[in-house]
C-alpha positions as CSV (number, residue, x, y, z in Angstrom):
1,M,142.4,-73.7,-44.5
2,N,139.7,-74.8,-46.4
3,G,136.8,-71.8,-46.2
4,G,135.5,-72.8,-43.3
5,D,134.6,-71.6,-40.4
6,L,137.2,-70.2,-38.2
7,P,137.2,-71.7,-34.7
8,T,135.8,-69.9,-32.3
9,I,139.3,-69.8,-30.3
10,T,140.7,-67.9,-33.5
11,Y,138.4,-64.8,-32.9
12,R,137.9,-64.4,-29.2
13,R,142.1,-64.0,-29.4
14,A,141.9,-61.4,-32.2
15,W,138.7,-59.8,-30.3
16,T,140.5,-59.3,-27.1
17,K,143.6,-58.3,-28.6
18,A,141.9,-55.3,-30.5
19,R,140.2,-54.1,-27.8
20,A,143.5,-54.2,-25.5
21,E,144.5,-51.7,-28.3
22,V,141.8,-50.2,-28.4
23,L,139.9,-49.5,-25.6
24,S,141.4,-48.1,-22.2
25,E,142.9,-49.7,-19.6
26,A,139.2,-49.3,-17.5
27,E,137.4,-49.7,-20.3
28,Y,139.2,-53.5,-21.0
29,A,139.0,-53.7,-17.8
30,S,135.0,-53.6,-18.4
31,P,132.4,-55.4,-19.6
32,L,132.3,-52.9,-22.9
33,G,132.8,-55.4,-25.4
34,R,133.7,-58.7,-23.7
35,R,132.3,-60.7,-26.1
36,V,131.3,-60.1,-29.5
37,Y,128.0,-60.8,-29.3
38,G,127.7,-57.9,-26.3
39,L,128.1,-55.6,-28.9
40,R,124.8,-56.9,-31.5
41,H,123.0,-56.7,-28.0
42,A,124.3,-53.4,-26.9
43,C,123.1,-52.2,-30.6
44,L,119.6,-53.7,-30.9
45,S,118.6,-52.7,-27.7
46,T,119.9,-49.2,-28.3
47,W,118.2,-48.9,-31.9
48,L,114.5,-50.3,-30.1
49,N,115.2,-47.5,-27.2
50,A,115.5,-45.0,-30.0
51,G,112.6,-45.8,-31.2
52,V,113.1,-47.7,-34.1
53,P,110.2,-50.5,-34.5
54,P,110.6,-53.9,-34.0
55,T,109.6,-54.9,-37.6
56,Q,112.8,-52.9,-38.7
57,V,115.4,-54.3,-36.0
58,A,114.8,-57.4,-36.8
59,A,114.8,-57.3,-40.5
60,W,118.7,-55.3,-39.8
61,A,119.0,-58.1,-37.7
62,G,118.7,-61.3,-38.9
63,H,115.7,-62.1,-36.9
64,S,112.1,-62.8,-36.9
65,V,110.0,-60.1,-34.8
66,D,108.9,-63.2,-32.7
67,V,112.5,-63.9,-31.9
68,L,113.6,-60.2,-31.4
69,L,111.2,-59.1,-28.5
70,K,111.4,-63.0,-27.4
71,I,114.9,-61.8,-27.0
72,Y,115.1,-57.9,-26.6
73,A,111.3,-57.0,-25.1
74,K,112.7,-56.9,-21.5
75,C,115.7,-54.2,-22.6
76,I,113.1,-51.9,-23.8
77,V,112.6,-49.2,-21.1
78,G,111.8,-45.2,-20.8
79,Q,108.8,-45.0,-23.9
80,D,106.1,-44.5,-21.7
81,E,105.6,-41.0,-22.6
82,T,106.7,-40.8,-25.7
83,A,103.8,-43.6,-26.3
84,K,100.7,-41.8,-24.5
85,R,102.2,-38.5,-27.1
86,R,102.5,-40.4,-29.8
87,I,98.8,-42.0,-29.0
88,S,97.4,-38.7,-28.2
89,E,98.8,-37.3,-31.6
90,A,97.3,-39.4,-33.8
91,L,93.9,-39.2,-32.0
92,G,94.6,-35.6,-32.6
93,G,95.2,-34.3,-29.5
94,G,97.3,-32.8,-27.7
């Protein structure tokens, strides 16, 4: 090669082989990391759900905040109580 991009099939084959070598049969049969992009999606979703500010996640991911939230806002769940507590604390309560 002359330093260009790898053909998609090349890294897909390598990824499939790596998954088969390191995952159990059940894990391999699951959607866990079936696509490389799936790992990125899981990572960014996890960061957002852990409470990492979207501005930081966007910077780490190389996205604008606008693009990040268009793609991942639906993945943010279960933060209502934490957000309410932070607001209360910011206002000098609880």
